[in-house]
N, C-alpha and C positions, 0 to 999 in steps of 0.2 A: 756402369763404372766397369762389371767384372766383362760385358762384352768390350770394352774400350779397350781393357787389359789387356784382354786376349786377344783383340785385332794388333793390340802390337807388339803382343809374344807372335802372333804370324809372321809380321810385318819382319820384326826382327830376326826370326827363325829362316825366312825366305833372303833375307841381308847376306846374312849369316851361312848360308848354304851354297848362296852362290859365291863366292872369297872361298867355293872348296874349289872353285875350276882357278882362281890366282891368277888366270891371267884375260887381260879385257877383252870380249868378241871387238869383231871388226864394226866399225860403223853402219854398214851397208846391212843391211836384212838377208838375212836368211833368203836362200831358193826352198821352195815349195817340192823343190823334183828332188830323190835320192843323193847321197852322196856316192860319188864313183865309189868305185871295191877299193880300189888303190887310200882314198881317201880314210874310208872308213876302217880300213887297217891300222894305218898308221894313228888314228884316234883311237882306236881301242889300246894301238900301244900305251899311248899318254896316258889312256884313263886312268891303264893299270899303273905307271911309274910314279902319278901322282897318288898312286892309292886312296884315290875320290870315295872310293864305296867305301872300304874300311876306317876313312875319315866321317862319311857319316854314318856308318855303322855304328862307332865311337859316340855321336852326336845323338843316337836312340834314346836313351835312358836323359839324356836332358833333353829333349823334345817333350816323350811323352808324360816326364813330368811335372813341364811346366803345360801340358794340357790337362793334367788332370786339374785343378781346381775350376774347369770349365762344366767337368764330369761330376766331382762330387758338390761343388755349390753348397757349401756348409751344411754335407749331410755324413757326419763322421763315419758310420756304415758304411758308406760309396766311398767311403777313402782307403778302409782296411779290403775291400772289394776289388777295389782299381789295383792296389798294392798287389794282393795276392795274384791279379789277372795280369799284368805288367812283363813280369819274363817271357808266360807264353804271348803275349804282344809282341815284343820285342826280337821273341824266335821268327816270331812271321815274318816280320819286315826285314832281319836279315835273311830270310830264304829267298827276299824277294829285289837283293841285291844286285845281281849278274841282270834282271831286267833296265834296273836303273842306271848299271854302267855301259849297257846297251847306249839306253837315252842317251847318254853324257856325249859317248862319242859318236852316237848321229847329231848332236849337234856341233859339235869340233869340227867334225868333219865336210859337215857344211858352209861352217863359217873360216875354216886355214886350209892353205892348200896343204898338198902332202912335204915341199919342201918345210912350210912353217911347220909345221905339226911335225918332224921333225928334228925341226930346232926348239921347241918347247920339250923335247923328249929328252935333248941334249942337256937343255937348261934342267930337268928335272933329275938327272942324274949327276950333275954336277954337286960341290960344297955345296953352295948356296939353296940350289932347290930341294936339295935331302934334308938340309936345314927348314926349309919353307913347310916342306911335308912335315916333319916332326915339330912344328911350333903351330901349324894350322889348327888340330881340336884347343890349344889354348888360344887363341887366336877369335875362333869361333864359338867359343863360349864369353871370351870376354865381348866380342864384339854385339853377341847375345844381348847378356847384358848391359851393356851401355846404351843397344838400342831401347831395350824394357826401361833403362834410367830416360833416357831421352822424353822416349814416349811418355812414362808418366809428368814430367815435366812440362811436355808440348800438350798434353790433355788440361794440366795445371790451368797453364795461361790461357790454352783457348775458351775453357768454362768462363775465367773473370773476363776475358774480353767479350764473350758472348753475353754473360749476365751485364758488363756496362751499357755496351751496345742497346740491348734490350731494354736497359733505363734509362738509356736517352730516347730511344723512341716512343718510351711511354711517356717521357715527360714533355716529347712534342705532340704529344696526340690535344 
């Protein structure tokens, strides 16, 4: 059951973090070739105006708190140790956010033209774009909570269906 909850949390985290981008990727698959320098520069500007790394940094405590049960596993002494090292872990992760920003810029650069990247940047400079940026941490946390709740309901439903199916198979022997 803990593994299922952990898997649901990771899935919800990934979904929520993918929402930080707030723009759907094009249906085509990205090329494996490096993006042109102009695309990369425009994409870096977009990632900066989106405050993507700032938003991810704001989610780090929530992410690591969600991972805590996987490490603690009912051992109170581990909970205290986990809590004690969390600031160090969060700081270490925060120092690597520039690399994350570069990764995001590369993804955007491969999926959007320079003009599209400029359009997206203009949107994020708009009042609606700024509101989206401001609300994104709240939306991300709520999305993670919704993902956890959905995952718990799904696991319970699947357990029931599996039990019913196994019972039917046992009766048909």
